N, C-alpha and C positions, 0 to 999 in steps of 0.2 A: 518639416518631415524629411528625414534622411533615409535614402535607400541604398543598400549595399548587400550583395550576395543573398538575394531572396529574403532580406530582412528589412523591415521598415522600423525606424526609431521615431516615436512620437515624443517630441520635445516637451518638457514640463518638469514639475516637481513631484516625483522623480521622472526621468525619462522612462519610457516603456518600449521595449523591443517586441516587435510583432513578426512572427514567421509568416511569410507569404507563400501560399501553396496553391498552385494551379491544378484544377481537376476537370477532366472531361465529363465526369458524372455529375458534378455540381450544377444545379439549376439556378442557384442564387448565392449571394454572398453569405458566408457563415463565420461569425466571429466567436471564438471559444477561448475561455480562460480555464486552464486546468485547475481543479480543486486540490490537486496533490502538490504541485510545485509552483503554481502561479504563471506558468508559461502561456503565452498568448499566440494563437494561430488564426490567421484569416484565410479561409478557403475561398478561392476565386474561380468562377466559371472560366473555362478555357479561353473563350473569345471575348470576354469582358475587358474593356480598356482598363489599364492600370490606374489611370486618372480617376475613374469612377470608384475603384476600390479605395483609393486614398481619400477621396471625398467622403466615402462611407465611414472610414476610420475617424475622420474629424467629427462627423455627425454623432458618432457613438463614443466620443472621448469621455464624457461625463459617466456614462454607464460603465465603461471599461475601467476607469480609475476606481469606481466604487467596487466593482467585482474583484479587482486586484487587492484592494484593501481588506476584503473579507477572507482572503485566502490565509490560512494559518501558517505562520512563519515556522520554518523547520527548527527543531530543537536539537542542537548538537549534543550527542551523548558524551559526557565527560565526567570526571570526578567532581562531586559536589552537586550535580544535577539530579533531577528526579526522573524516573522512568516506570512504565507499567510492565508488570509481569503477572500473567494469569489474573488480570483484572485488578491487581493491587498496585498501589504506587509505592515505590521504594527509592530511598536516597542512595546514590552511588558513592561509596567510600573506599579509600585506599587502605590496604592492610598488607603486612609482610607475609605474602603467600605467593604460590606459584600459579594459581588458577582462580577463576571467578567462583563465588559461592554465595548462596542466599543464607544469611545468618538468621538465627531465631529471634533476634531483637529488631527485625524489620529493616536491616541494612543489606544492601547488595554490595558485597566486598569484592574488590578487584585488586590485582597487583599494582604497586606504585607505578606512576606514569609521569615522570618529571616534564617531558616535552609535549605531552598531550597527544602523542601519535598512536598510542596502542589501545586505549580504553574502549573506543568505539568498535574497532575490529574484534577485540577480545570478547566483548559482550555480544556482538553479533554471532560469534562462534558458539558462545554459551547458549544463547537463545535458540539457535538452530538445533543444538543437541537436545534441549528441552522440548522443542517443538516436534522433533523426530520421535522422541519417546512417547509424548502425549498423543500424537496423531496415529502412530502405529497401534497403540493400545485401543484407541477409539475405532479405527478402521478394522482391526481384527475382530472387535466385538460386533460391530455392525455387519460386516461381511459374513460372519458366522451366523448371525441372526437371519440374514437374507438368504443364506445358502449359496452365495456366489463369492469366489475368491478373486482378489486383485493380484496382479502379477508383479507390481513394483510400486514403491512409494518414493517420491522425490520432493525436494524443497527448492523453491526459488524465491527471489524477491520481486514478485510480480506486482504490477500496479493496476492492470486492467481487470484482473479477476483474483478471487481468493483460492480457487481450486479448479481442477479439471479432471476429467476421466476420459481416456482414449478408448477406442473400440477394442483395443488389445488388453484392456483392463489395467492400464497404467494410471496411477493416481498422482496428481501433482498439487502441492499446496504452497501458499505463501507462508514462510516461517514466521512472519509478523503476527500470525494468529495467536502465537504464544503470549502476546501482550494482552489479548482480549480475555474476558472472563471465560473459565473453562467450558461453560455451556455453549458459548459462541463457537469455540474451536470444535466442539463435538457436533454442533449443527452442521458446520461446513463439511466435516467428515461424513456425516449421515447423508448429506446432499450428494456428495460425489460418489459414495458407495451405492446409493440408489440408482445412479447412472449405469451401474453394472447390469441392471435389469431393464432400465428404460433410458435410452440415449436421446432424450428429449425433455421437454418441460410440460408434458401432457398432464391431464388430471390423474392418470394412473401413476405417473412419476411422483407427483405431490402426495398422493395417497401412500405411496411406498415410503417417502420421507417421514410421513406422520406415523407409520407403523414402526419405523426404526427409532424415531424420536418424537413422541407425542408432545404437543405444546411447543413445537419448534418456532412458532411465529415470533415469540418474544425475543429469541436469540437472533432471528433474521432481522427484526426491527432494530436491535442494538447495533448490528453491523452496518445497516444502512445509515443510521444516525451518527455513528462514532467511528466508522472505518477510516475516514480521512485522518483522524488523530494518530492512528497506528502508523500511517505513512509519514507523519510529520517528523519523526525521529531520524536524525542523520547519524549513521554509524560509521561514516568514513573518517579516516584520520584527519586531524585538524590541519588545514593548510599551513605551510611554513610561515606565511605572512602573518598569521595569527599568533604565532608562538613568541610573544614578547619581543 
């Protein structure tokens, strides 16, 4: 076991890095593997000796390696790969054009990208544009039905939540919702718009969601079961070390 800069490295095939985090609030050791990117964190009570935390890591090594193996590997967005858009899978293809477009033959066309640097960011911008349009349409319809207006709609690449609503009526959504089936995106829109009337998750709130979108439960279940897949796509430019 190697320790450096609040990080432990568990030697093996492969090595596993674990972020060590001291916490005054923690009552016991808590080992967590992120389902989004596989990062490992060990939360340690403030006064617990480090030796006990490291011994705990060794005891949990088998579980930790199994949990890491179950995490879905990120799919880099590039020409020739597949990607989801509005619940459908499309093949990304290069075409002599200036912008991204969805063709009628089931291909997602992007400008040529010889060095692999631009396809991911270009498609991220295209997906954000599509998400903005779809979410505005859904939120306008639901807020009109509810009789309450939102003040602003913004998009982010959030990992802890799919949407939020502030007390000032500002709505925020993850633009990755555009990859989910349209009903899932509309469910999240209905959920956040319902918060304009109920800033909690009380029975009254869920009744409001049901009025806005009857039979929402199937969409909610889809997101719980498949949401991690939407986060598995990497839209960042390909690192220079991967470019041949």
